[in-house]
NUFI-330967 format. One line per 3 residues: number of its first residue (from 1); their letters; for each residue x, y, z of C-alpha. Coordinates in nm, 4 decimals. Example, Ala and Ser with C-alpha at 12.3 -4.5 7.8 and 13.67 -1.06 7.14 Angstrom:
// residues 2
1> as> 1.2300/-0.4500/0.7800; 1.3670/-0.1060/0.7140;
END
This chain:
// residues 619
1> mgr> 0.8412/-12.4354/17.8198; 1.1318/-12.6778/17.8084; 1.3173/-12.7552/17.4875;
4> ltl> 1.5507/-13.0348/17.3902; 1.8787/-12.9654/17.2103; 2.0507/-13.2302/16.9981;
7> lhv> 2.4263/-13.2308/17.0656; 2.5604/-13.5063/16.8414; 2.4887/-13.8429/16.6873;
10> tft> 2.7686/-14.0988/16.7119; 2.8164/-14.4574/16.5975; 3.0499/-14.6776/16.8004;
13> gtn> 3.1691/-15.0344/16.7876; 3.4425/-15.2671/16.9032; 3.7808/-15.2126/16.7360;
16> iap> 3.6430/-14.9320/16.5198; 3.6839/-14.5576/16.5531; 3.3633/-14.3706/16.6467;
19> asv> 3.1904/-14.1845/16.3658; 3.0284/-13.8672/16.4931; 2.8738/-13.5416/16.3815;
22> dfs> 2.8170/-13.2483/16.6186; 2.5200/-13.0144/16.5978; 2.5040/-12.6431/16.6676;
25> phv> 2.2347/-12.5418/16.9181; 2.1124/-12.2994/16.6531; 2.1662/-12.3967/16.2868;
28> tvi> 2.3517/-12.6953/16.1450; 2.3738/-12.7499/15.7693; 2.5063/-13.0848/15.6472;
31> hgp> 2.5461/-13.0816/15.2706; 2.7105/-13.2795/14.9954; 2.6376/-13.5320/14.7202;
34> sdt> 2.3856/-13.8134/14.7516; 2.4797/-14.1391/14.9283; 2.7107/-13.9735/15.1807;
37> gks> 2.4955/-14.0508/15.4840; 2.2939/-13.7311/15.5279; 1.9564/-13.9064/15.5320;
40> fiv> 2.1095/-14.1805/15.7462; 2.1808/-13.9169/16.0132; 1.8102/-13.8298/16.0176;
43> dai> 1.7266/-14.1987/16.0404; 1.9754/-14.2458/16.3263; 1.8321/-13.9543/16.5269;
46> dfa> 1.4818/-14.0938/16.4817; 1.5983/-14.4433/16.5804; 1.7656/-14.3171/16.8992;
49> lga> 1.4403/-14.1389/16.9902; 1.2395/-14.4595/16.9681; 1.1791/-14.5506/16.6021;
52> kel> 1.1360/-14.9235/16.5394; 1.4366/-14.9904/16.3169; 1.7513/-14.8411/16.1723;
55> kei> 1.8177/-14.8344/15.8013; 2.0791/-15.0849/15.6866; 2.3644/-14.9428/15.4753;
58> per> 2.7040/-15.1021/15.3872; 2.8991/-14.8371/15.5775; 2.7164/-14.9317/15.8992;
61> egy> 2.8935/-15.2651/15.9240; 3.1204/-15.2849/16.2253; 2.9224/-15.0319/16.4288;
64> srv> 2.7107/-15.1777/16.7038; 2.5602/-14.8792/16.8809; 2.4165/-14.5356/16.8064;
67> llg> 2.4631/-14.2584/17.0624; 2.2477/-13.9467/17.0634; 2.3670/-13.6590/17.2795;
70> lel> 2.0968/-13.4343/17.4223; 2.0891/-13.1242/17.6371; 1.7815/-13.1155/17.8605;
73> psg> 1.5918/-12.7945/17.9464; 1.7680/-12.7988/18.2862; 2.1064/-12.7751/18.1112;
76> eri> 2.2001/-13.1360/18.1976; 2.3677/-13.3278/17.9172; 2.2687/-13.6895/17.8629;
79> tla> 2.3262/-13.9608/17.6048; 2.0722/-14.2052/17.4679; 2.2476/-14.5235/17.3535;
82> rsv> 2.0811/-14.7988/17.1529; 2.1985/-15.1092/16.9741; 2.1768/-15.0817/16.5965;
85> dgg> 1.9644/-15.3969/16.6092; 1.7002/-15.2254/16.8229; 1.5751/-15.3043/17.1710;
88> sis> 1.5784/-15.0872/17.4812; 1.7574/-14.7551/17.5156; 2.0330/-14.6887/17.7676;
91> lyr> 2.0358/-14.3454/17.9319; 2.3701/-14.2048/18.0480; 2.3704/-13.8898/18.2614;
94> sdv> 2.6727/-13.7552/18.0737; 2.7880/-13.6737/17.7227; 2.9177/-14.0077/17.5905;
97> rie> 3.0941/-14.0181/17.2525; 3.2784/-14.3514/17.2684; 3.1685/-14.7101/17.3154;
100> pst> 3.0286/-14.7155/17.6730; 3.2302/-14.9229/17.9157; 3.0069/-14.8730/18.2197;
103> pad> 2.6455/-14.9658/18.2894; 2.3804/-14.7124/18.1972; 2.2285/-14.4900/18.4633;
106> etl> 1.8837/-14.5942/18.3464; 1.7291/-14.8285/18.0951; 1.4333/-14.7020/17.8965;
109> iak> 1.1891/-14.9027/17.6904; 1.1753/-14.7842/17.3290; 0.7985/-14.8229/17.3022;
112> hsa> 0.5624/-14.5766/17.4681; 0.3632/-14.7014/17.7671; 0.0759/-14.5231/17.9380;
115> trk> 0.1102/-14.7335/18.2537; 0.4871/-14.7180/18.3034; 0.7217/-14.4207/18.2992;
118> nnv> 1.0444/-14.6032/18.2215; 1.0227/-14.5478/17.8458; 1.2017/-14.2989/17.6264;
121> srf> 0.8739/-14.1433/17.5061; 0.7530/-14.0394/17.8502; 1.1019/-13.9351/17.9562;
124> lld> 1.1246/-13.6913/17.6647; 0.7637/-13.5744/17.6983; 0.8251/-13.4957/18.0634;
127> qvg> 1.1234/-13.2785/17.9651; 0.9116/-13.0641/17.7295; 0.6067/-13.0506/17.9591;
130> lde> 0.3775/-13.2858/17.7664; 0.3822/-13.6053/17.9720; 0.0413/-13.7552/18.0467;
133> kqv> -0.1312/-13.5305/17.7948; -0.4347/-13.6911/17.6347; -0.5387/-13.6651/17.2699;
136> rkn> -0.8661/-13.7774/17.1162; -0.8294/-14.0900/16.9066; -1.1773/-14.1435/16.7635;
139> arn> -1.5216/-13.9905/16.7157; -1.6452/-14.1418/17.0436; -1.4207/-13.9066/17.2404;
142> eth> -1.1984/-14.1893/17.3527; -0.8525/-14.0556/17.4342; -0.5005/-14.1824/17.4004;
145> mls> -0.1951/-14.0715/17.5966; 0.0305/-13.8595/17.3812; 0.3455/-14.0361/17.2644;
148> frd> 0.6705/-13.8714/17.1611; 0.6233/-14.0578/16.8329; 0.3114/-13.8446/16.7800;
151> lir> 0.5314/-13.5342/16.7952; 0.8267/-13.6572/16.5946; 0.6488/-13.6284/16.2593;
154> lcl> 0.6010/-13.2571/16.3346; 0.9680/-13.1830/16.3949; 1.1786/-13.4515/16.2217;
157> ige> 1.1015/-13.4774/15.8504; 1.2778/-13.7290/15.6289; 1.3250/-13.6753/15.2578;
160> tem> 1.0372/-13.9084/15.1652; 0.7937/-13.7385/15.4025; 0.9176/-13.3945/15.2915;
163> qae> 0.8123/-13.4608/14.9323; 0.5109/-13.6850/14.9987; 0.1603/-13.5849/14.8938;
166> vap> 0.0351/-13.6549/15.2469; -0.0342/-13.3353/15.4421; 0.2422/-13.2183/15.6809;
169> gfs> 0.2073/-13.3674/16.0261; -0.0017/-13.6645/15.9097; 0.0904/-14.0256/15.8433;
172> gnp> -0.1710/-14.0843/15.5740; -0.3325/-14.3611/15.7785; -0.7051/-14.2736/15.8173;
175> vnk> -0.7209/-14.4678/16.1436; -0.4728/-14.2253/16.3041; -0.6074/-13.8995/16.1585;
178> tke> -0.8207/-13.7999/16.4576; -0.5262/-13.8536/16.6915; -0.2948/-13.6615/16.4589;
181> vst> -0.5350/-13.3669/16.4360; -0.5639/-13.3650/16.8153; -0.1841/-13.3648/16.8456;
184> lkl> -0.1639/-13.0611/16.6163; -0.4361/-12.8923/16.8206; -0.2383/-12.9624/17.1388;
187> llt> 0.0666/-12.7815/16.9994; -0.1384/-12.4907/16.8627; -0.3403/-12.4309/17.1803;
190> ged> -0.1512/-12.6022/17.4617; -0.4758/-12.7759/17.5602; -0.5167/-13.1522/17.5545;
193> dsa> -0.8353/-13.3612/17.5410; -0.8299/-13.4955/17.8952; -1.1604/-13.3223/17.9708;
196> lta> -1.3496/-13.5234/17.7080; -1.5927/-13.7853/17.8299; -1.6311/-14.0925/17.6150;
199> vps> -1.9985/-14.1818/17.5862; -2.2170/-14.3503/17.3262; -2.3363/-14.1035/17.0630;
202> aqe> -2.6961/-14.0169/16.9845; -2.7142/-14.0174/16.6066; -2.9934/-13.7669/16.5632;
205> qrr> -2.8472/-13.5182/16.8081; -2.5142/-13.5594/16.6418; -2.6649/-13.4729/16.3067;
208> lrg> -2.8452/-13.1711/16.4477; -2.5400/-13.0409/16.6269; -2.3293/-13.1154/16.3234;
211> aqq> -2.5672/-12.9194/16.1023; -2.5592/-12.6257/16.3433; -2.1842/-12.6350/16.3543;
214> evi> -2.1643/-12.6639/15.9757; -2.3771/-12.3517/15.9284; -2.1752/-12.1545/16.1796;
217> erm> -1.8464/-12.2763/16.0328; -1.9657/-12.1775/15.6853; -2.0411/-11.8270/15.8124;
220> lgq> -1.7109/-11.8289/15.9980; -1.5354/-11.9350/15.6811; -1.6843/-11.6421/15.4911;
223> iea> -1.5614/-11.4008/15.7567; -1.2182/-11.5652/15.7666; -1.1963/-11.5257/15.3896;
226> qlq> -1.2489/-11.1511/15.4380; -0.9814/-11.1515/15.7081; -0.7289/-11.3402/15.4923;
229> gva> -0.3998/-11.1568/15.5173; -0.5386/-10.9101/15.7768; -0.3423/-10.8439/16.0955;
232> gpt> -0.4742/-10.9722/16.4264; -0.7094/-10.7701/16.6492; -0.4322/-10.6620/16.8868;
235> elk> -0.2281/-10.5213/16.6002; -0.5395/-10.3637/16.4463; -0.6213/-10.1831/16.7709;
238> aql> -0.2646/-10.0583/16.7884; -0.2925/-9.9468/16.4247; -0.6187/-9.7673/16.5021;
241> grl> -0.4564/-9.5744/16.7855; -0.1642/-9.4759/16.5654; -0.4028/-9.3882/16.2843;
244> nat> -0.6073/-9.1503/16.4989; -0.2902/-8.9782/16.6122; -0.1766/-8.9533/16.2490;
247> idk> -0.5115/-8.8033/16.1440; -0.4768/-8.5356/16.4141; -0.1260/-8.4520/16.2983;
250> hga> -0.2396/-8.4590/15.9392; -0.4832/-8.1669/15.9902; -0.2115/-7.9493/16.1398;
253> tvg> 0.0346/-8.0432/15.8663; -0.2101/-7.9722/15.5841; -0.3097/-7.6379/15.7398;
256> nlt> 0.0525/-7.5294/15.7740; 0.1378/-7.6310/15.4173; -0.1758/-7.4606/15.2839;
259> eqr> -0.0843/-7.1362/15.4623; 0.2678/-7.1482/15.3201; 0.1289/-7.2095/14.9744;
262> sql> -0.1143/-6.9177/15.0029; 0.1684/-6.6833/15.1011; 0.3739/-6.7997/14.8061;
265> lvk> 0.0801/-6.7489/14.5692; 0.0313/-6.3916/14.6945; 0.3953/-6.3167/14.6204;
268> lne> 0.3658/-6.4933/14.2879; 0.0611/-6.2864/14.1911; 0.2461/-5.9661/14.2870;
271> lqs> 0.5409/-6.0677/14.0723; 0.3174/-6.1620/13.7818; 0.1350/-5.8268/13.8040;
274> adv> 0.4673/-5.6415/13.8128; 0.5883/-5.8544/13.5230; 0.2815/-5.7657/13.3133;
277> gqr> 0.3267/-5.3923/13.3848; 0.6973/-5.3917/13.3145; 0.6635/-5.5982/12.9989;
280> sey> 0.4025/-5.3520/12.8734; 0.6319/-5.0586/12.9526; 0.9242/-5.2446/12.7948;
283> sda> 0.7225/-5.3010/12.4787; 0.6193/-4.9349/12.4594; 0.9765/-4.8187/12.5255;
286> tvl> 1.1112/-5.0513/12.2593; 0.8642/-4.9184/12.0020; 0.9479/-4.5613/12.1001;
289> rqr> 1.3168/-4.6429/12.0773; 1.2645/-4.7663/11.7226; 1.0834/-4.4443/11.6312;
292> fal> 1.3597/-4.2349/11.7872; 1.6103/-4.4321/11.5838; 1.4192/-4.3419/11.2655;
295> lqk> 1.4098/-3.9768/11.3721; 1.7817/-3.9866/11.4505; 1.8466/-4.1262/11.1059;
298> qye> 1.6319/-3.8492/10.9588; 1.8263/-3.5818/11.1480; 2.1529/-3.7360/11.0396;
301> ndl> 2.0328/-3.7412/10.6771; 1.9282/-3.3731/10.7036; 2.2685/-3.2790/10.8396;
304> arl> 2.4313/-3.4734/10.5593; 2.2261/-3.2874/10.2973; 2.3006/-2.9499/10.4610;
307> emi> 2.6689/-3.0362/10.4661; 2.6490/-3.1280/10.0994; 2.4788/-2.7924/10.0250;
310> vea> 2.7574/-2.6076/10.2065; 3.0234/-2.7990/10.0148; 2.8488/-2.7347/9.6806;
313> gnl> 2.7923/-2.3619/9.7583; 3.1539/-2.3113/9.8463; 3.2597/-2.4959/9.5347;
316> lgy> 3.0328/-2.2839/9.3108; 3.1011/-1.9532/9.4959; 2.7503/-1.9109/9.6136;
319> frs> 2.8643/-1.7650/9.9380; 3.1244/-1.5071/9.7974; 3.0589/-1.1162/9.7441;
322> gtc> 3.0477/-0.9785/9.3811; 2.8345/-1.0619/9.0835; 2.5150/-1.2252/9.2058;
325> vfc> 2.5302/-1.5964/9.1453; 2.1536/-1.6090/9.1284; 2.0687/-1.3190/8.8840;
328> gad> 2.4143/-1.2208/8.7424; 2.3869/-0.8495/8.8398; 2.6919/-0.6503/8.9273;
331> pss> 2.7061/-0.5184/9.2785; 2.6185/-0.1657/9.1564; 2.3173/-0.2917/8.9757;
334> qhl> 2.1953/-0.5232/9.2503; 1.8710/-0.4380/9.4217; 1.6334/-0.6053/9.6606;
337> dpa> 1.4050/-0.8569/9.4952; 1.1677/-1.1048/9.6493; 1.3464/-1.3741/9.4537;
340> cdg> 1.6888/-1.2558/9.5542; 1.7875/-1.0546/9.8543; 2.0964/-0.9343/9.6819;
343> tan> 2.3585/-1.1322/9.8722; 2.4706/-1.4979/9.8818; 2.5877/-1.4704/10.2391;
346> nfg> 2.2303/-1.4708/10.3591; 2.1805/-1.8145/10.1991; 2.4895/-1.9496/10.3732;
349> asv> 2.3682/-1.8120/10.7012; 2.0372/-1.9898/10.6511; 2.2144/-2.3189/10.5855;
352> dse> 2.4300/-2.2699/10.8947; 2.1251/-2.1815/11.1029; 1.9386/-2.4930/10.9824;
355> tqk> 2.2406/-2.7075/11.0464; 2.2803/-2.5748/11.4005; 1.9127/-2.6264/11.4787;
358> tke> 1.9238/-2.9819/11.3433; 2.2336/-3.0623/11.5465; 2.0664/-2.9306/11.8605;
361> lld> 1.7619/-3.1456/11.7904; 1.9856/-3.4477/11.7267; 2.1763/-3.3867/12.0504;
364> dlr> 1.8524/-3.3606/12.2458; 1.7306/-3.6774/12.0734; 2.0478/-3.8648/12.1646;
367> vtm> 2.0160/-3.7614/12.5295; 1.6551/-3.8775/12.5268; 1.7528/-4.2025/12.3549;
370> gsl> 2.0280/-4.2588/12.6147; 1.7751/-4.2197/12.8935; 1.5361/-4.4475/12.7084;
373> dar> 1.8087/-4.7090/12.6530; 1.8912/-4.7009/13.0224; 1.5262/-4.7512/13.1057;
376> ida> 1.4937/-5.0358/12.8558; 1.8025/-5.2030/13.0031; 1.6684/-5.1560/13.3579;
379> lrk> 1.3335/-5.3002/13.2501; 1.5054/-5.5962/13.0839; 1.7037/-5.6716/13.3997;
382> sin> 1.3984/-5.6276/13.6178; 1.1899/-5.8547/13.3931; 1.4647/-6.1186/13.4030;
385> aih> 1.4848/-6.0886/13.7800; 1.1072/-6.1186/13.8071; 1.1237/-6.4222/13.5790;
388> rdt> 1.3856/-6.5860/13.8019; 1.1896/-6.5026/14.1156; 0.8723/-6.6307/13.9529;
391> lsl> 1.0402/-6.9594/13.8592; 1.1768/-6.9898/14.2122; 0.8334/-6.9283/14.3622;
394> qqs> 0.6749/-7.1700/14.1165; 0.9302/-7.4341/14.2164; 0.8515/-7.3666/14.5803;
397> vka> 0.4805/-7.4003/14.5088; 0.5453/-7.7259/14.3195; 0.7564/-7.8526/14.6079;
400> ldv> 0.4738/-7.7731/14.8464; 0.2291/-7.9402/14.6076; 0.4501/-8.2499/14.6083;
403> rmk> 0.4472/-8.2470/14.9869; 0.0774/-8.1720/14.9985; -0.0245/-8.4296/14.7376;
406> pek> 0.0168/-8.7301/14.9659; -0.1118/-8.5242/15.2549; -0.4242/-8.4310/15.0603;
409> gsl> -0.4832/-8.7898/14.9593; -0.3875/-8.9130/15.3021; -0.6880/-8.7710/15.4813;
412> rel> -0.9294/-8.9627/15.2627; -0.7049/-9.2689/15.2725; -0.6589/-9.2458/15.6475;
415> lak> -1.0300/-9.2087/15.7058; -1.0963/-9.4992/15.4689; -0.8262/-9.7019/15.6437;
418> rse> -0.9775/-9.6243/15.9817; -1.3154/-9.7343/15.8545; -1.1595/-10.0537/15.7177;
421> iek> -0.9815/-10.1283/16.0461; -1.3004/-10.0689/16.2420; -1.4809/-10.3046/16.0035;
424> hlv> -1.2133/-10.5710/16.0521; -1.2341/-10.5324/16.4290; -1.6094/-10.5895/16.4045;
427> lye> -1.5408/-10.9003/16.1944; -1.2983/-11.0260/16.4577; -1.5680/-10.9757/16.7188;
430> qvk> -1.7989/-11.1816/16.5004; -1.5278/-11.4494/16.4672; -1.4997/-11.4611/16.8445;
433> tfe> -1.8757/-11.4889/16.8760; -1.8924/-11.7712/16.6223; -1.5989/-11.9501/16.7843;
436> dmi> -1.7773/-11.9297/17.1194; -2.0887/-12.0714/16.9549; -1.8878/-12.3580/16.8020;
439> rri> -1.7213/-12.4187/17.1360; -2.0598/-12.4351/17.3061; -2.1856/-12.6733/17.0389;
442> vde> -1.8769/-12.8910/17.0846; -1.9257/-12.8813/17.4606; -2.2927/-12.9679/17.4233;
445> tqp> -2.2150/-13.2585/17.1925; -1.9495/-13.4069/17.4197; -2.2005/-13.6561/17.5581;
448> eva> -2.2204/-13.7816/17.2002; -1.9390/-13.6741/16.9643; -1.7173/-13.3863/16.8731;
451> tai> -1.5037/-13.3864/16.5640; -1.1318/-13.3396/16.5931; -1.1371/-13.0490/16.3525;
454> ggl> -1.4027/-12.8730/16.5593; -1.1514/-12.8515/16.8409; -0.9000/-12.6645/16.6251;
457> spt> -0.9248/-12.2954/16.7036; -0.9790/-12.0963/16.3808; -0.7769/-11.8149/16.5336;
460> avr> -0.4837/-12.0455/16.6055; -0.5023/-12.1911/16.2545; -0.5163/-11.8420/16.1065;
463> dls> -0.2088/-11.7376/16.3070; -0.0233/-12.0506/16.1951; -0.1263/-11.9750/15.8375;
466> aei> 0.0107/-11.6211/15.8701; 0.3375/-11.7610/16.0079; 0.3671/-11.9962/15.7076;
469> tqr> 0.2996/-11.7101/15.4648; 0.5581/-11.4876/15.6330; 0.8164/-11.7652/15.6284;
472> lae> 0.7637/-11.8265/15.2552; 0.7755/-11.4532/15.1848; 1.1132/-11.4343/15.3604;
475> wty> 1.2304/-11.7124/15.1276; 1.1089/-11.5112/14.8227; 0.8671/-11.7919/14.7355;
478> psa> 0.6797/-11.6456/14.4329; 0.3199/-11.7025/14.5474; 0.3744/-11.6627/14.9227;
481> asv> 0.0849/-11.4181/14.9583; -0.1625/-11.6751/14.8264; -0.0482/-11.9571/15.0569;
484> ryd> -0.2641/-12.0482/15.3572; -0.3253/-12.3375/15.5909; -0.6795/-12.4631/15.5469;
487> rne> -0.8511/-12.5699/15.8675; -1.0933/-12.8041/15.6973; -0.8474/-12.9583/15.4520;
490> ldi> -0.5768/-12.9776/15.7224; -0.3244/-12.8980/15.4533; -0.1448/-12.6075/15.2901;
493> idg> -0.3273/-12.4417/15.0001; -0.1147/-12.2592/14.7432; -0.3419/-12.0369/14.5378;
496> dqp> -0.6381/-12.2565/14.4533; -0.4524/-12.5865/14.4720; -0.3723/-12.8069/14.7698;
499> rsa> -0.0088/-12.8866/14.8377; -0.0578/-13.2417/14.7104; -0.1437/-13.1099/14.3614;
502> hgk> 0.2018/-12.9509/14.3200; 0.5315/-13.1114/14.2236; 0.7618/-13.2671/14.4804;
505> gvr> 0.9885/-12.9591/14.4970; 0.6999/-12.7291/14.5890; 0.5640/-12.9921/14.8281;
508> ail> 0.9035/-13.0047/15.0000; 0.9442/-12.6305/15.0471; 0.5820/-12.5953/15.1681;
511> haa> 0.6379/-12.8797/15.4162; 0.9535/-12.7061/15.5416; 0.7606/-12.3796/15.5843;
514> ftl> 0.4855/-12.5595/15.7797; 0.7320/-12.7346/16.0110; 0.9363/-12.4215/16.0877;
517> ala> 0.6251/-12.2052/16.1188; 0.4665/-12.4471/16.3654; 0.7821/-12.4532/16.5779;
520> qyc> 0.8202/-12.0736/16.5766; 0.4470/-12.0372/16.6522; 0.5006/-12.2482/16.9661;
523> fdr> 0.8199/-12.0639/17.0643; 0.6555/-11.7219/17.0313; 0.3629/-11.8270/17.2527;
526> elp> 0.5672/-12.0333/17.4993; 0.3730/-12.3455/17.4043; 0.5244/-12.6955/17.4346;
529> hpg> 0.7395/-12.8166/17.1458; 1.0369/-13.0566/17.1288; 1.2554/-12.7537/17.0529;
532> fvv> 1.4373/-12.8872/16.7474; 1.3570/-12.9311/16.3792; 1.5342/-13.1713/16.1434;
535> lds> 1.4656/-13.1300/15.7696; 1.6012/-13.3589/15.4999; 1.6277/-13.2002/15.1519;
538> plv> 1.3862/-12.9054/15.1764; 1.5380/-12.7220/14.8771; 1.7182/-12.9539/14.6370;
541> tyr> 1.4130/-13.0484/14.4281; 1.2508/-12.7036/14.4277; 1.2363/-12.5144/14.1000;
544> ppd> 1.0559/-12.1882/14.0235; 0.7352/-12.2061/13.8166; 0.9071/-12.0925/13.4954;
547> qst> 1.1318/-12.4006/13.4789; 0.9971/-12.6862/13.2734; 1.0744/-12.9702/13.5134;
550> etd> 1.1806/-12.9933/13.8736; 1.4865/-13.1957/13.7843; 1.6469/-12.9367/13.5556;
553> gep> 1.9368/-12.7353/13.6940; 1.9760/-12.6207/14.0542; 1.7287/-12.4605/14.2955;
556> peg> 1.7154/-12.0813/14.2453; 2.0037/-11.9091/14.4209; 1.7813/-11.6299/14.5529;
559> vvr> 1.5578/-11.8764/14.7348; 1.8562/-12.0725/14.8704; 2.0234/-11.7583/15.0061;
562> afy> 1.6984/-11.6233/15.1511; 1.6187/-11.9597/15.3155; 1.9513/-11.9815/15.4994;
565> rdi> 1.9472/-11.6148/15.5963; 1.5967/-11.6528/15.7380; 1.6609/-11.9635/15.9472;
568> qan> 1.9707/-11.7983/16.0958; 1.7993/-11.4681/16.1740; 1.4374/-11.5569/16.2446;
571> fdg> 1.4222/-11.9051/16.3975; 1.4516/-11.9323/16.7750; 1.4978/-12.3077/16.8078;
574> qii> 1.7518/-12.5622/16.6868; 1.7385/-12.6569/16.3197; 1.9373/-12.9244/16.1380;
577> ime> 1.9288/-12.9223/15.7577; 2.0402/-13.2023/15.5260; 2.0890/-13.0847/15.1689;
580> ntd> 2.2630/-13.1848/14.8459; 2.3287/-12.8209/14.7514; 2.5621/-12.5769/14.9279;
583> ple> 2.4267/-12.2803/15.1292; 2.6006/-12.0406/14.8778; 2.6951/-11.7999/15.1586;
586> alg> 2.9097/-11.8515/15.4663; 2.7053/-11.9267/15.7753; 2.7291/-11.7216/16.0937;
589> tre> 2.9789/-11.7834/16.3699; 2.7331/-11.9721/16.5885; 2.6190/-12.2002/16.3046;
592> rdi> 2.7801/-12.5265/16.1953; 2.8565/-12.5997/15.8282; 2.9439/-12.9631/15.7560;
595> rft> 3.0360/-13.0672/15.4037; 3.0546/-13.4260/15.2824; 3.2625/-13.4752/14.9663;
598> kha> 3.2095/-13.8418/14.8659; 3.5848/-13.8511/14.7976; 3.7978/-14.0663/15.0246;
601> deg> 4.1007/-13.8406/14.9761; 3.9253/-13.5035/14.9994; 3.7713/-13.3575/15.3126;
604> ryg> 3.5162/-13.5713/15.4923; 3.3814/-13.8518/15.2749; 3.0476/-13.8740/15.4569;
607> flp> 2.8936/-13.9501/15.7927; 3.0485/-14.2987/15.8030; 3.3783/-14.3914/15.6341;
610> vvd> 3.3488/-14.5545/15.2929; 3.3659/-14.9362/15.2925; 3.5800/-15.1402/15.0547;
613> see> 3.3335/-15.3972/14.9220; 3.6054/-15.6552/14.8502; 3.7861/-15.6443/15.1830;
616> ncm> 3.4799/-15.5364/15.3814; 3.6827/-15.2907/15.5832; 3.7097/-14.9121/15.6321;
619> i> 3.9284/-14.7028/15.4094;
END
């Protein structure tokens, strides 16, 4: 579908330099203090596109014409020129940025006409593929040719409308509500109301059909509540396919991990069994080693006593020949006696023999203790090695458990998820059935009446609602997940409250989300849309819920940064932002950043040069 691109807005006059601002085909941010002409730019764009009048400001004096440069879907560049006092619009088939000196190529009437094509409304509608589209204007199915003015409130939002309690896209005039709902439906579905037949209504049939539709819509509403935040059927079917493939892979993965774990546990059990056996042997060997140490001490004590006996015997002469040291007999008088064998040398020999035997036992004991110490040391090293191997295996088992934990839970979760997806797909089938029933009821009631809301597709509204939620989430709006567009209220609901119940800052940011979401919805589905969005002050009054008033401080930096990042990365059309606050981060190379300073000697004062009130001339 064709899209329009705003190139520039320029004010010209006789003997006065043109005042102009150029727009990027992607993102343009014009920011600076109040009263520098930002809102006047929005007003000028609207005026050049057919609005009734142009706002009067002191700086406008001396300028006689407003020029709006446009690039058509064909790539042709044109200029719409209009006197600041109103009247018809001159169309130049070129990009004009100075006071025109030649006649216009065409003259277009500012007001829409269904019978004539030489008006700016039908010219622009023809460019975006919406000329001659019909929208319902009342409950009797009478239709009205779509005007470009019907679209402008959906893409060009002034500061007052941005913060107003009236729902986005609506004027607040009850007389126009049916037409405005039909215009929204046209953008959401691409279908106009030209097929409607205006006929007198039959009151009783209307009530019956209305009751039937009310019951079905109530049931549909209950199902839609269950599908709030759920992906669409196409995505769900894709998820189901991926889920089944994941479940198949899951079984193989779990089986492989389980086999690895079993092998590790076998090794771990073998190590633990070996550890128990070796610790038992180590304990026994340690006890035995202690006993051997006591025995060694005993042997050493015995040797010490024997050595002491030898030293004492030598000192006392027990081991020399002569008078018997035991009985005092001379050698000639000595004789064998059980108490004395007649010689001291035999006693010394006994001590020597006992000493030698004890030494041999001690040597054997030391050899045995050496072997035992070696075994104890080997057992200690082996136990330590088993301990390290056990810890390593336990870590491996834990690592596998960590890997298996989500896998174990995944099967149940995947099966539950598959069941949930299948349930949602059934609900979507029910939604389709109910929508078909409503459509049939609407078709059947066409001879009498069909409400404008009944023509709004619940699926389209749900998709728009999802687009709004996603946009707010990208902006880090705190309650984005609870925001939805209500088909019956025809307004944004934040939590349990309609947009109108919130402060002006929240109303502004929700309006901005609606406008951008609607445009992107149309772009993604190749549905007709003017192609550009102009927003005046979407952020400056917004404050997070924890701030006491919306006038304290500045808008949160996180939201400001996220907003500008999102519109640069995720918006496919042209967007022009007017703001008091700076973007905080440099814009991309294809964007345009225009700063007004409100200082005559610093940068650009504003859109139009400041006027000296005394001399009534430009500075």
